[in-house]
LUMSE-895483 format. One record per residue (C-alpha): residue number from 1; chain; x, y, z. Coordinates in steps of 0.2 Angstrom, whole numbers, plus 5000, padded with zeros to 4 digits. Last residue first. Example, Ala and Ser with C-alpha at 12.3 -4.5 7.8 and 13.67 -1.06 7.14 Angstrom:
2
{vovo->2, vexkol->A, east->5068, north->4995, up->5036}
{vovo->1, vexkol->A, east->5062, north->4978, up->5039}
REM end
This chain:
78
{vovo->78, vexkol->A, east->5007, north->5310, up->4978}
{vovo->77, vexkol->A, east->4997, north->5296, up->4969}
{vovo->76, vexkol->A, east->4985, north->5307, up->4960}
{vovo->75, vexkol->A, east->5000, north->5318, up->4954}
{vovo->74, vexkol->A, east->5007, north->5303, up->4945}
{vovo->73, vexkol->A, east->4991, north->5300, up->4936}
{vovo->72, vexkol->A, east->4990, north->5318, up->4930}
{vovo->71, vexkol->A, east->5008, north->5316, up->4924}
{vovo->70, vexkol->A, east->5004, north->5300, up->4915}
{vovo->69, vexkol->A, east->4989, north->5309, up->4906}
{vovo->68, vexkol->A, east->5000, north->5323, up->4901}
{vovo->67, vexkol->A, east->5012, north->5311, up->4893}
{vovo->66, vexkol->A, east->4997, north->5303, up->4884}
{vovo->65, vexkol->A, east->4992, north->5320, up->4878}
{vovo->64, vexkol->A, east->5009, north->5325, up->4872}
{vovo->63, vexkol->A, east->5011, north->5308, up->4863}
{vovo->62, vexkol->A, east->4994, north->5311, up->4854}
{vovo->61, vexkol->A, east->4999, north->5328, up->4848}
{vovo->60, vexkol->A, east->5016, north->5321, up->4842}
{vovo->59, vexkol->A, east->5007, north->5308, up->4833}
{vovo->58, vexkol->A, east->4995, north->5320, up->4825}
{vovo->57, vexkol->A, east->5009, north->5331, up->4819}
{vovo->56, vexkol->A, east->5019, north->5317, up->4812}
{vovo->55, vexkol->A, east->5004, north->5310, up->4803}
{vovo->54, vexkol->A, east->5001, north->5327, up->4795}
{vovo->53, vexkol->A, east->5018, north->5328, up->4789}
{vovo->52, vexkol->A, east->5016, north->5311, up->4780}
{vovo->51, vexkol->A, east->5030, north->5301, up->4771}
{vovo->50, vexkol->A, east->5043, north->5299, up->4785}
{vovo->49, vexkol->A, east->5029, north->5296, up->4799}
{vovo->48, vexkol->A, east->5021, north->5282, up->4788}
{vovo->47, vexkol->A, east->5038, north->5273, up->4786}
{vovo->46, vexkol->A, east->5041, north->5274, up->4804}
{vovo->45, vexkol->A, east->5024, north->5268, up->4809}
{vovo->44, vexkol->A, east->5026, north->5253, up->4797}
{vovo->43, vexkol->A, east->5042, north->5248, up->4805}
{vovo->42, vexkol->A, east->5036, north->5251, up->4823}
{vovo->41, vexkol->A, east->5021, north->5240, up->4820}
{vovo->40, vexkol->A, east->5031, north->5226, up->4813}
{vovo->39, vexkol->A, east->5044, north->5227, up->4827}
{vovo->38, vexkol->A, east->5029, north->5227, up->4840}
{vovo->37, vexkol->A, east->5021, north->5212, up->4832}
{vovo->36, vexkol->A, east->5038, north->5202, up->4832}
{vovo->35, vexkol->A, east->5041, north->5207, up->4850}
{vovo->34, vexkol->A, east->5023, north->5202, up->4855}
{vovo->33, vexkol->A, east->5024, north->5186, up->4846}
{vovo->32, vexkol->A, east->5040, north->5182, up->4855}
{vovo->31, vexkol->A, east->5033, north->5186, up->4872}
{vovo->30, vexkol->A, east->5018, north->5175, up->4869}
{vovo->29, vexkol->A, east->5029, north->5161, up->4864}
{vovo->28, vexkol->A, east->5039, north->5163, up->4880}
{vovo->27, vexkol->A, east->5023, north->5162, up->4890}
{vovo->26, vexkol->A, east->5017, north->5146, up->4881}
{vovo->25, vexkol->A, east->5033, north->5138, up->4884}
{vovo->24, vexkol->A, east->5032, north->5143, up->4903}
{vovo->23, vexkol->A, east->5015, north->5136, up->4904}
{vovo->22, vexkol->A, east->5020, north->5119, up->4896}
{vovo->21, vexkol->A, east->5035, north->5118, up->4908}
{vovo->20, vexkol->A, east->5023, north->5121, up->4923}
{vovo->19, vexkol->A, east->5011, north->5108, up->4917}
{vovo->18, vexkol->A, east->5026, north->5095, up->4915}
{vovo->17, vexkol->A, east->5032, north->5099, up->4932}
{vovo->16, vexkol->A, east->5014, north->5096, up->4939}
{vovo->15, vexkol->A, east->5013, north->5079, up->4930}
{vovo->14, vexkol->A, east->5030, north->5074, up->4936}
{vovo->13, vexkol->A, east->5025, north->5078, up->4954}
{vovo->12, vexkol->A, east->5008, north->5069, up->4952}
{vovo->11, vexkol->A, east->5017, north->5053, up->4945}
{vovo->10, vexkol->A, east->5029, north->5053, up->4960}
{vovo->9, vexkol->A, east->5015, north->5055, up->4973}
{vovo->8, vexkol->A, east->5005, north->5041, up->4964}
{vovo->7, vexkol->A, east->5020, north->5030, up->4965}
{vovo->6, vexkol->A, east->5024, north->5034, up->4983}
{vovo->5, vexkol->A, east->5005, north->5030, up->4987}
{vovo->4, vexkol->A, east->5007, north->5013, up->4978}
{vovo->3, vexkol->A, east->5023, north->5009, up->4987}
{vovo->2, vexkol->A, east->5014, north->5012, up->5004}
{vovo->1, vexkol->A, east->5000, north->5000, up->5000}
REM end
């Protein structure tokens, strides 16, 4: 009876390790996909910014508004 309990515990431990490994692999795949998507968006955005003055103006305006938003959030926490 004692051997059966040890075998069950061992199988359970192996199963948990396998699940943790699978979760880590999925996490790393997600990070890789995010990096690839970010690089693609950056490449397209830089091409658009070079060709369109209005796009540059709108992007700078949005960037300032996001910066102001972060400043406001920081003020809330002080």
